[in-house]
C-alpha positions in Angstrom: 11.5 9.5 5.5 13.1 6.2 5.1 12.2 3.3 2.7 9.3 1.1 3.8 8.7 -2.5 2.6 5.0 -3.5 2.9 4.3 -7.1 2.2 0.8 -7.7 0.8 -1.0 -10.5 2.6 -3.0 -11.0 -0.5 -0.3 -13.5 -1.4 0.0 -15.0 2.1 -1.5 -18.4 3.2 -5.1 -17.4 4.2 -5.4 -20.5 6.4 -2.8 -19.1 8.8 -2.9 -15.3 8.3 -1.9 -14.4 11.9 1.1 -16.6 11.7 2.0 -15.2 8.3 1.8 -11.6 9.6 4.0 -12.4 12.6 6.5 -14.2 10.4 6.9 -11.4 7.8 7.2 -8.8 10.6 10.0 -10.9 12.2 11.6 -11.0 8.7 11.8 -7.2 8.6 8.5 -5.9 7.2 7.8 -2.2 7.9 4.1 -2.1 7.1 1.5 -4.8 6.5 -0.4 -4.2 3.3 -4.1 -5.3 3.3 -5.7 -5.5 -0.1 -9.5 -5.2 -0.1 -11.4 -6.3 -3.3 -15.2 -6.3 -3.7 -15.9 -8.2 -7.0 -17.4 -4.9 -8.2 -14.7 -2.3 -8.6 -12.3 -5.1 -9.4 -13.0 -8.7 -10.6 -12.0 -10.4 -7.3 -13.3 -10.8 -3.8 -10.9 -10.8 -0.8 -11.2 -9.9 2.9 -13.1 -7.5 5.0 -12.9 -5.5 8.3 -13.4 -8.5 10.5 -10.2 -10.0 9.2 -8.3 -6.7 9.7 -9.6 -6.5 13.3 -8.5 -10.1 13.9 -5.0 -9.4 12.5 -4.4 -6.1 14.2 -3.0 -7.7 17.4 -0.5 -9.5 15.3 0.8 -6.3 13.8 3.5 -5.7 16.4 7.2 -6.3 16.7 8.8 -8.5 19.3 9.7 -5.4 21.3 6.0 -4.2 21.3 6.4 -1.6 18.6 3.3 -1.4 16.4 3.5 -2.1 12.7 1.1 0.0 10.6 -1.8 -1.7 8.9 -1.9 -0.3 5.4 -5.4 -0.8 3.9 -5.9 -0.5 0.1 -9.6 -0.3 -0.8 -10.4 -1.5 -4.3 -14.1 -1.1 -3.7 -17.0 1.1 -4.8 -18.6 2.8 -3.0 -15.8 3.7 -0.6 -17.1 5.5 2.5 -18.9 2.9 4.5 -16.0 0.4 4.2 -13.4 3.0 4.9 -15.1 3.8 8.2 -15.4 0.1 9.0 -11.7 -0.5 8.4 -10.8 2.5 10.5 -12.8 1.0 13.4 -11.1 -2.3 12.7 -7.7 -0.9 13.4 -6.4 0.4 10.0 -3.6 3.0 10.3 -3.6 4.1 6.6 -6.6 3.8 4.3 -6.1 4.4 0.5 -8.8 4.5 -2.1 -9.2 5.1 -5.8 -10.6 8.5 -6.7 -12.8 7.2 -9.4 -14.5 4.9 -6.9 -15.6 7.8 -4.7 -18.5 10.2 -5.4 -16.8 13.0 -3.4 -13.0 12.5 -3.0 -12.5 15.5 -0.7 -15.3 14.3 1.6 -13.9 10.8 1.7 -10.4 12.0 2.6 -11.9 14.2 5.4 -13.9 11.3 6.7 -10.8 9.0 6.9 -9.0 11.7 8.8 -11.9 12.2 11.1 -11.7 8.5 12.0 -8.1 9.0 13.1 -6.4 7.3 10.0 -4.0 8.6 7.4 -5.6 9.0 4.0 -4.2 8.0 0.6 -5.2 8.1 -3.1 -4.5 5.3 -5.5 -3.9 5.7 -9.2 -4.4 2.8 -11.7 -1.8 2.4 -14.6 -3.9 4.4 -17.1 -5.5 6.9 -14.6 -4.7 10.6 -14.8 -3.2 12.4 -11.8 -5.4 15.5 -12.2 -7.2 15.1 -8.8 -3.9 15.6 -7.0 -4.1 19.3 -7.9 -7.0 19.6 -5.5 -6.1 17.1 -2.8 -2.3 17.1 -2.3 -2.6 19.5 0.5 -4.7 17.0 2.5 -3.5 13.5 1.8 -0.7 11.5 3.5 0.1 9.0 0.8 -0.1 8.5 -3.0 -0.2 4.9 -4.2 0.8 4.2 -7.8 -0.4 0.9 -9.2 2.2 -0.7 -11.4 -0.2 -3.5 -12.4 -3.9 -3.4 -13.0 -5.8 -3.9 -9.7 -7.6 -7.1 -8.9 -5.1 -9.9 -8.9 -1.8 -10.7 -7.3 1.3 -12.0 -9.1 1.2 -9.7 -12.1 4.3 -8.3 -13.9 5.4 -4.7 -13.4 4.1 -2.3 -16.0 7.1 -0.2 -17.1 5.2 3.0 -17.9 4.4 3.3 -14.1 8.0 4.6 -13.7 7.0 7.8 -15.5 3.9 8.2 -13.3 6.1 7.7 -10.2 8.5 10.4 -11.4 5.5 12.7 -12.0 4.1 12.2 -8.6 7.5 12.6 -6.9 7.8 16.0 -8.6 4.3 17.1 -7.3 5.1 15.9 -3.8 8.5 17.7 -3.7 6.9 20.9 -5.0 4.2 20.7 -2.3 6.8 20.6 0.5 4.6 18.1 2.4 5.6 14.9 4.1 3.6 12.5 1.8 4.5 8.9 1.2 4.8 7.6 -2.4 3.9 3.9 -2.4 4.1 1.5 -5.4 2.2 -1.7 -5.7 2.5 -4.4 -8.4 5.3 -6.6 -9.6 7.9 -5.3 -7.1 10.9 -7.6 -6.7 14.4 -7.4 -5.5 15.6 -7.0 -9.1 13.5 -3.9 -9.9 12.9 -2.2 -6.6 16.0 0.0 -7.0 14.7 1.5 -10.3 11.3 2.1 -8.7 13.0 3.9 -5.8 15.2 5.9 -8.2 12.0 7.1 -9.9 10.9 8.5 -6.5 9.0 5.9 -4.5 9.7 5.4 -0.8 7.2 2.6 0.1 7.1 -0.7 -1.7 4.3 -3.3 -1.7 5.4 -6.8 -2.5 3.2 -9.9 -2.4 4.2 -13.0 -4.3 7.9 -11.9 -4.4 7.9 -12.3 -0.6 5.2 -14.8 0.3 6.1 -17.0 -2.7 9.4 -17.9 -1.0 9.9 -20.4 1.8 12.0 -17.9 3.8 10.8 -14.3 3.9 13.9 -12.6 5.5 16.4 -13.2 2.6 13.9 -11.6 0.2 13.4 -8.5 2.3 17.1 -8.3 3.0 17.8 -8.4 -0.7 15.3 -5.6 -1.3 17.0 -3.5 1.4 20.4 -4.2 -0.1 19.1 -3.1 -3.6 17.8 0.2 -2.0 21.1 1.1 -0.4 22.3 4.5 -1.5 19.0 5.6 -3.1 17.5 8.8 -1.7 15.1 8.3 1.1 
């Protein structure tokens, strides 16, 4: 499948988001991670579908290759905003099962809008719902911090959850991405990959530096030799 690095624009300079997206893609980003918070499901308020629509034209490489827009919904309820982000240009839409009244219906709706669908699990959340949904989803996102704020430290117990999800994905035989979000840095990304992750969200570790390319390059170097 290949490792994917997905910088989170939650830590970017909001005064020049288009420029930031272009810069991080030029530095080697594989996906653009778009964190949506509603001041209800989580104690923060970020950005909505209009911003995603405005940024979509910037999600492209110099050679014209599109870069996926990876939308993580930390909102409740889910469905109306999921549809709005699909129409705004999202490629992947992930949501928290406990924020949806009908998880199966929400997954179907996201697919019907032409997007890939993912489920997100908070640090203390059980994985039970995967028993009933793994045959439908395209991505599992394990939170290695509590959702709602950027710049938090990695919660070590998330490694066990990543390992558990990897076992479930492998047993399913399906092509499902395993993404991790929270406290990812060049000095821990290899351990996270060894636990089974293949897609890595990094916010402040990348956008907190004056030059994005050396950080992404260091992450790729740390990932060398780990199973993809």
